[in-house]
C-alpha positions as CSV (number, residue, x, y, z in Angstrom):
1,M,0.2,0.2,0.1
2,M,1.2,3.6,-0.7
3,D,1.2,6.1,2.3
4,H,2.1,9.3,0.1
5,H,-1.2,10.7,-0.2
6,S,-1.5,12.8,2.8
7,T,-2.1,16.4,2.3
8,D,0.9,17.0,4.8
9,A,3.3,15.1,2.3
10,R,2.1,16.9,-0.7
11,T,2.1,20.3,0.9
12,T,5.7,19.7,2.0
13,L,6.9,18.8,-1.5
14,T,4.9,21.1,-3.6
15,S,5.8,24.2,-1.5
16,S,9.5,23.6,-2.6
17,N,8.8,22.8,-6.3
18,Q,9.5,18.9,-5.4
19,F,7.7,15.8,-6.2
20,E,8.2,12.2,-5.7
21,L,8.6,9.7,-8.6
22,L,8.1,6.0,-8.5
23,L,10.8,4.2,-10.7
24,F,10.0,0.9,-12.5
25,R,11.5,-1.0,-15.3
26,L,9.6,-2.7,-18.3
27,G,12.6,-5.2,-19.5
28,S,14.6,-4.4,-22.6
29,V,14.2,-2.7,-25.6
30,P,14.9,-4.9,-28.7
31,G,18.4,-4.7,-30.2
32,D,19.6,-3.2,-26.8
33,T,20.5,-4.9,-23.5
34,A,19.8,-2.1,-21.4
35,H,16.7,-2.2,-18.9
36,E,15.3,1.4,-19.2
37,L,13.8,3.2,-16.3
38,Y,10.5,4.7,-16.2
39,G,8.9,6.8,-13.8
40,I,5.3,8.0,-12.7
41,N,4.5,10.5,-10.0
42,V,3.9,8.7,-6.7
43,F,0.7,10.7,-6.1
44,K,-0.9,8.8,-9.0
45,V,-0.1,5.6,-7.5
46,R,-2.7,4.2,-5.0
47,E,-0.9,0.8,-4.3
48,I,1.5,-1.5,-5.5
49,L,0.7,-5.2,-5.7
50,T,2.2,-8.6,-6.5
51,M,0.2,-9.4,-9.8
52,P,-3.0,-11.0,-9.0
53,T,-5.0,-13.4,-11.4
54,I,-6.0,-11.5,-14.7
55,T,-9.3,-12.3,-16.4
56,P,-8.9,-11.8,-20.3
57,I,-11.3,-9.4,-21.6
58,V,-13.0,-10.3,-25.0
59,G,-12.4,-7.7,-27.8
60,A,-10.1,-5.7,-25.6
61,S,-6.9,-3.7,-27.2
62,P,-3.9,-5.9,-27.6
63,C,-2.0,-3.6,-25.0
64,V,-4.8,-4.6,-22.3
65,M,-4.1,-8.0,-20.6
66,G,-7.4,-8.1,-19.0
67,A,-9.2,-7.3,-16.0
68,V,-8.3,-7.8,-12.1
69,N,-10.6,-7.7,-8.9
70,I,-9.0,-5.5,-6.2
71,R,-11.1,-5.9,-3.1
72,G,-14.4,-5.7,-5.0
73,Q,-13.2,-3.0,-7.7
74,V,-12.8,-4.4,-11.2
75,I,-10.3,-2.6,-13.1
76,P,-8.4,-2.9,-16.6
77,V,-4.8,-3.8,-16.7
78,V,-2.5,-2.1,-19.2
79,D,0.4,-4.2,-20.6
80,L,2.8,-1.3,-20.3
81,P,5.9,-2.9,-21.7
82,R,4.2,-3.7,-24.7
83,L,2.9,-0.2,-25.2
84,M,6.2,1.2,-24.8
85,G,7.9,-1.2,-27.0
86,C,9.7,-3.1,-24.3
87,E,10.3,-6.9,-23.8
88,P,10.0,-8.2,-20.3
89,T,13.1,-10.5,-19.1
90,R,11.5,-11.8,-16.1
91,G,7.8,-11.7,-16.6
92,L,5.1,-8.9,-15.5
93,N,5.2,-9.5,-11.8
94,I,4.0,-6.2,-10.3
95,L,0.7,-4.3,-10.7
96,L,0.6,-0.6,-10.1
97,V,-2.9,0.3,-9.2
98,T,-3.2,4.2,-10.6
99,E,-5.7,6.8,-9.8
100,F,-6.0,9.9,-11.8
101,A,-8.5,11.9,-14.1
102,R,-11.3,10.3,-12.0
103,T,-10.2,6.7,-13.2
104,T,-8.7,3.7,-11.8
105,Q,-6.5,1.2,-13.7
106,G,-3.6,-1.1,-13.3
107,F,-0.2,-0.9,-15.0
108,A,1.7,-4.2,-15.5
109,V,5.4,-3.6,-14.9
110,Q,8.4,-5.9,-14.5
111,E,9.8,-4.5,-11.4
112,V,9.8,-1.5,-9.1
113,D,13.1,0.4,-8.5
114,D,12.8,2.9,-6.1
115,I,11.1,6.0,-5.0
116,V,12.9,9.3,-5.4
117,R,12.5,12.9,-4.2
118,L,13.2,15.3,-7.1
119,D,13.2,18.9,-7.9
120,W,11.1,19.7,-10.9
121,N,14.0,21.6,-12.4
122,Q,15.9,18.1,-12.8
123,V,13.1,17.1,-15.2
124,L,13.2,18.4,-18.7
125,P,10.6,18.0,-21.3
126,A,11.0,15.0,-23.5
127,D,11.8,16.0,-27.2
128,A,9.3,14.4,-29.6
129,A,12.1,12.3,-31.1
130,A,13.2,11.0,-27.5
131,G,10.0,8.8,-27.1
132,S,7.1,7.4,-28.6
133,G,4.8,10.3,-27.8
134,L,4.0,8.3,-24.3
135,V,6.7,10.2,-22.3
136,T,6.1,13.6,-21.3
137,S,9.7,14.4,-19.7
138,I,13.0,13.1,-18.7
139,A,14.0,13.0,-15.2
140,R,17.8,13.1,-14.0
141,I,18.1,11.0,-11.0
142,D,21.4,11.8,-9.4
143,G,23.1,9.0,-7.6
144,N,24.9,9.1,-4.3
145,T,28.3,8.6,-6.0
146,G,27.9,11.6,-8.2
147,D,26.7,9.4,-11.1
148,S,23.1,10.0,-12.7
149,R,20.5,8.1,-14.3
150,L,17.6,9.1,-16.6
151,A,14.3,8.1,-16.3
152,Q,11.4,8.5,-18.7
153,V,8.3,9.9,-17.2
154,V,5.2,8.2,-18.8
155,D,2.5,10.4,-20.3
156,V,-0.5,8.5,-18.5
157,E,-3.3,10.4,-19.9
158,Q,-2.0,9.4,-23.3
159,V,-1.8,5.9,-22.4
160,L,-5.4,6.0,-21.1
161,R,-6.5,7.6,-24.6
162,D,-4.6,5.0,-26.6
163,V,-5.5,2.0,-24.8
164,L,-8.7,2.2,-23.1
165,P,-11.5,3.5,-25.2
166,T,-13.9,3.5,-22.6
167,H,-11.7,6.1,-20.8
168,Q,-11.4,8.4,-23.9
169,V,-12.5,11.8,-24.1
170,P,-15.0,12.7,-26.7
171,A,-13.7,14.4,-29.6
172,K,-16.3,17.0,-29.6
173,T,-17.9,18.1,-26.1
174,A,-21.1,19.9,-25.8
175,N,-20.7,23.0,-24.0
176,P,-23.9,24.3,-22.3
177,A,-22.0,27.4,-21.0
178,G,-22.0,29.1,-24.4
179,I,-19.4,31.4,-25.8
180,L,-17.1,33.7,-23.6
181,Q,-17.2,37.2,-24.3
182,L,-13.5,38.2,-24.1
183,P,-12.2,41.7,-25.1
184,P,-10.8,41.2,-28.7
185,G,-6.9,40.5,-28.6
186,T,-7.0,38.9,-25.1
187,R,-5.8,35.3,-24.8
188,I,-5.9,32.5,-22.1
189,L,-2.4,31.1,-21.3
190,A,-2.4,27.4,-20.8
191,A,0.4,25.5,-19.4
192,D,0.8,21.4,-19.8
193,D,3.4,19.2,-20.5
194,S,1.0,16.6,-22.1
195,G,0.6,17.0,-25.9
196,F,-2.6,15.0,-25.5
197,A,-3.8,17.4,-22.8
198,R,-2.8,20.6,-24.7
199,T,-4.7,19.4,-27.7
200,L,-7.8,19.1,-25.6
201,I,-7.4,22.2,-23.8
202,Q,-7.2,24.2,-27.2
203,Q,-10.0,22.4,-28.3
204,A,-12.3,23.1,-25.2
205,L,-11.1,26.8,-25.2
206,G,-11.8,27.0,-28.9
207,E,-15.5,25.7,-28.2
208,I,-16.0,28.6,-25.8
209,G,-14.5,31.1,-28.2
210,A,-11.2,31.7,-26.2
211,E,-7.8,32.4,-28.0
212,S,-5.0,30.6,-26.5
213,I,-1.2,30.6,-25.9
214,M,0.2,27.0,-25.0
215,A,3.2,26.4,-23.1
216,K,4.9,22.9,-22.3
217,T,6.3,23.8,-18.8
218,G,5.8,26.0,-16.0
219,E,9.0,27.7,-16.7
220,E,8.0,28.5,-20.2
221,A,4.6,30.0,-19.3
222,W,6.4,32.1,-16.7
223,Q,8.8,33.5,-19.3
224,I,5.9,34.3,-21.6
225,L,4.2,36.3,-18.8
226,V,7.3,37.8,-17.7
227,K,7.6,39.1,-21.5
228,M,4.3,40.3,-21.8
229,A,4.4,42.1,-18.7
230,D,7.3,44.0,-19.8
231,A,5.8,44.8,-23.0
232,A,2.6,46.3,-21.1
233,Q,4.8,48.3,-19.0
234,R,6.8,49.8,-22.0
235,N,3.4,50.3,-23.9
236,K,1.8,51.6,-20.8
237,T,-1.1,49.0,-21.2
238,R,-2.5,46.4,-18.9
239,L,-1.0,42.9,-18.9
240,R,-4.8,41.8,-18.6
241,D,-5.4,43.3,-21.9
242,A,-3.2,40.7,-23.5
243,V,-3.6,37.7,-21.1
244,T,-6.9,37.2,-19.5
245,M,-6.0,34.3,-17.2
246,V,-3.7,31.6,-16.8
247,L,-4.6,27.7,-17.0
248,T,-1.9,25.5,-15.5
249,D,-1.5,21.7,-14.9
250,L,0.2,20.8,-11.6
251,E,3.0,18.6,-12.7
252,M,5.3,19.9,-15.3
253,P,8.9,20.0,-15.9
254,E,11.3,22.7,-14.7
255,V,8.4,24.6,-12.6
256,D,5.5,23.0,-11.4
257,G,1.8,24.7,-11.4
258,F,2.1,25.6,-7.7
259,T,5.3,27.3,-8.1
260,L,4.0,29.4,-11.4
261,T,1.0,30.3,-9.3
262,R,3.1,31.5,-6.3
263,R,5.4,33.5,-8.8
264,I,2.4,35.2,-10.3
265,R,1.1,36.1,-6.9
266,A,4.5,37.6,-5.9
267,D,4.6,39.7,-9.2
268,N,2.9,43.1,-8.7
269,R,2.4,43.4,-12.5
270,M,0.3,40.1,-12.4
271,R,-0.7,39.1,-8.8
272,D,-4.3,39.8,-10.0
273,M,-4.2,37.6,-12.6
274,P,-6.9,34.8,-12.4
275,V,-5.4,31.4,-12.4
276,V,-7.1,28.1,-12.6
277,I,-5.3,24.8,-11.8
278,H,-6.4,22.0,-14.2
279,S,-5.0,18.6,-13.0
280,S,-5.5,14.8,-13.1
281,L,-4.4,14.8,-9.3
282,T,-8.0,14.9,-8.1
283,G,-9.0,14.8,-4.5
284,S,-10.1,17.3,-1.9
285,A,-6.5,17.6,-0.6
286,N,-5.2,18.9,-3.8
287,E,-8.0,21.2,-4.3
288,A,-7.4,22.6,-0.7
289,H,-3.7,23.0,-1.6
290,V,-4.6,24.7,-4.6
291,R,-6.3,27.4,-2.9
292,N,-3.2,27.8,-0.5
293,A,-1.1,28.4,-3.3
294,G,-3.5,31.3,-4.5
295,A,-5.3,29.8,-7.5
296,N,-8.7,30.9,-8.2
297,G,-10.0,27.5,-9.2
298,F,-9.4,23.7,-9.6
299,V,-10.9,21.7,-12.1
300,A,-10.2,17.8,-13.0
301,K,-9.0,16.7,-16.1
302,F,-10.8,16.4,-18.8
303,Q,-14.0,17.8,-18.0
304,A,-14.9,20.3,-20.7
305,A,-18.2,21.7,-19.3
306,E,-16.4,22.1,-15.8
307,L,-13.3,23.8,-17.3
308,A,-15.6,26.3,-19.1
309,E,-17.4,27.2,-15.9
310,A,-14.3,27.3,-13.9
311,I,-12.7,29.8,-16.5
312,R,-15.9,31.9,-16.6
313,R,-16.1,32.0,-12.9
314,A,-12.4,33.0,-12.6
315,I,-12.5,35.8,-15.3
316,A,-15.7,37.1,-13.6
317,A,-14.2,37.3,-10.1
């Protein structure tokens, strides 16, 4: 069982731009004897189990091994090595039970390596050529002897979209809230390290008539804001006339969403900027922590109607 879900643990980490990464291995890549290291944020892992009995599901994706019964809850099991192009060398012995984006599912892995505490500045965005599109970032794990290893951080939202059709977000979402009436020329700055998430966000914002600027990291979003704030000062205009609000993920390379929010609140030129956190790390503890960081709202991924309403409320406030 994992015990990392407490509010205190989360607050301690995020207040210092840190997080914990569960490291695991999936076997070897064909043509390479190295056993590559992968990672997932600990707060997305509910528990780690020895692989239980798997019941096959007729008609499931080739990357779904079947379903397991965890204390009365039946969840699908994703064959993560197959999806990532790896070949297990010792069987898939471990099940990571994951919870995010209001869903529960299992990831089959070969072995768990470690849990490490990292600064977000040890994590860099994955270049599109560096992975299969299923990796958001590369984490540098510094060893005690001065050496370092690299771990690929899995884009779990993309995994869900590719493998579990029942978890997929509809291509078009009905938006009962109508079109946002934003002043001409103003845009929403959105930051998310998942390419899949950025596509959905851009689509959702387009449906409510909002122009957007997309950033892949909290650091990139911050640099965009600073540049626009500098320009507004020079032109004697308001920053809010160019950027009406910030929509940010929590988990991002270099600078996370909490740190980005605190930086915004500490800068006189933008401290009144509405900030909405958009995260798959759902739960009351996270939502309370979001408020403590100074954000105006929290919305779970990927609920387009809720997102539209949270944006509307933040801008109106």
